[in-house]
C-alpha positions, 0 to 999 in steps of 0.5 A, a space after each residue: 113816737 118815743 118809748 115811755 120813760 121808765 119812771 112814768 111807765 104804768 108797769 112800774 105801779 099797780 093799777 087803781 082798784 076797787 075790788 079786794 078780798 077780805 082777809 081771813 074771811 071764808 069763801 062762803 058768806 051767809 045771807 046775814 053777812 051779805 046783808 051787812 056788806 050790802 048795808 055798808 055799801 048802800 049807806 056809803 059808810 066810810 071805811 079804812 083799808 089796811 093791807 095786811 103786809 103793810 105795803 102802801 099799794 097792792 094789786 087788784 084782788 089783794 086781801 085787805 082789812 076793812 074798818 068802819 071809820 066812825 066806830 073802828 069796827 073791823 068789817 072782816 071780823 064781823 063778817 067772819 063771825 056772821 059766816 061761822 056756823 052756830 056750833 062753831 060759835 058755841 065751841 069758841 065759847 067753851 061749850 062742848 059740841 057733840 056730833 050725833 052720827 
């Protein structure tokens, strides 16, 4: 047996993966956000995958940005908005939020 030639070595290229992390999304997802992701999966919606660093490949578990191909909706942004608490959404709109202690 001969060693694998360097250009063909599997260590040179990252492995193909279908597991990624959504960039800029909280660790905790609301049930509504999970339902949205499940619907995308169940409907087999075609998604565009973008690596924020701009590289063409990434290792398993890398952060990515997903966009629905049909309507250009950014999945990451929608999931992040669905996972925000209501008071945070109001605060983002300029409403004063008061915490009662």
